[in-house]
C-alpha positions as CSV (number, residue, x, y, z in Angstrom):
1,M,-12.6,-75.3,69.9
2,L,-10.6,-72.3,70.9
3,I,-7.6,-74.4,71.5
4,Y,-8.0,-76.1,68.1
5,L,-8.4,-72.7,66.4
6,N,-5.4,-71.4,68.2
7,K,-3.2,-74.4,67.1
8,T,-4.4,-73.9,63.5
9,L,-3.5,-70.2,63.6
10,T,0.0,-71.0,65.1
11,M,0.7,-73.3,62.2
12,Q,0.0,-70.7,59.6
13,S,2.5,-68.2,58.2
14,A,2.2,-64.6,59.3
15,T,0.7,-63.7,55.9
16,D,-2.0,-66.3,56.3
17,K,-2.8,-65.2,59.8
18,L,-2.9,-61.5,58.7
19,Q,-5.3,-62.5,55.8
20,E,-7.5,-64.4,58.3
21,Y,-7.7,-61.5,60.6
22,L,-8.6,-59.1,57.8
23,N,-11.2,-61.4,56.6
24,E,-12.8,-61.8,60.0
25,L,-12.8,-58.0,60.5
26,M,-14.3,-57.4,57.1
27,N,-17.0,-60.1,57.8
28,F,-17.8,-58.3,61.1
29,S,-18.0,-55.1,59.2
30,D,-20.3,-56.5,56.6
31,T,-22.7,-58.1,59.1
32,A,-22.7,-55.7,62.0
33,V,-22.3,-52.3,60.5
34,T,-25.3,-50.7,58.7
35,S,-24.3,-47.2,57.7
36,Q,-21.5,-45.2,56.6
37,E,-21.2,-43.4,59.8
38,E,-20.8,-46.8,61.6
39,Q,-18.2,-47.8,59.2
40,I,-16.1,-44.8,60.0
41,L,-16.5,-45.3,63.6
42,L,-15.5,-49.0,63.3
43,A,-12.5,-47.9,61.3
44,G,-11.6,-45.4,64.0
45,A,-12.0,-48.1,66.7
46,M,-9.8,-50.6,64.9
47,M,-7.1,-47.8,64.5
48,G,-7.3,-47.3,68.2
49,V,-6.9,-51.0,69.0
50,A,-4.0,-51.2,66.6
51,K,-2.3,-48.3,68.3
52,M,-2.7,-49.9,71.8
53,L,-1.5,-53.3,70.5
54,Y,1.5,-51.7,69.0
55,H,2.3,-49.7,72.1
56,N,2.0,-52.8,74.3
57,N,4.0,-55.1,72.1
58,L,6.8,-53.0,70.6
59,T,9.7,-50.9,72.0
60,E,9.3,-47.2,72.2
61,Q,11.4,-46.6,69.0
62,E,9.5,-49.3,67.0
63,Y,6.2,-47.9,68.2
64,D,7.3,-44.3,67.1
65,K,8.5,-45.5,63.7
66,I,5.4,-47.4,62.8
67,M,3.1,-44.6,64.1
68,N,5.1,-42.0,62.0
69,H,4.9,-44.4,59.0
70,N,1.2,-45.2,59.4
71,G,0.4,-41.5,59.9
72,R,2.0,-40.7,56.6
73,D,0.2,-43.4,54.8
74,L,-3.2,-42.2,56.2
75,L,-2.6,-38.7,55.2
76,N,-1.5,-39.8,51.6
77,L,-4.7,-41.9,51.4
78,L,-6.9,-38.9,52.6
79,K,-5.2,-36.1,50.6
80,P,-7.0,-36.7,47.3
81,T,-10.4,-36.7,49.1
82,I,-9.8,-33.4,51.0
83,H,-11.1,-30.4,48.9
């Protein structure tokens, strides 16, 4: 089954793979997370995993660039909610 799933994913475009990953993460969140606190903790864990994956698979310059860009995006998202 895993080999079949892996072959199916490798034949998909990057956009389709990303959509599938996002759908799976949202399904996990919808079924496994029961409170707002847990949702925030899960989001933090996903951000930590993303950071580690970026670090392990990008050059130092690419990693720094994406971290700076993502950090600015996160701040812009949070600014309207900070009073």
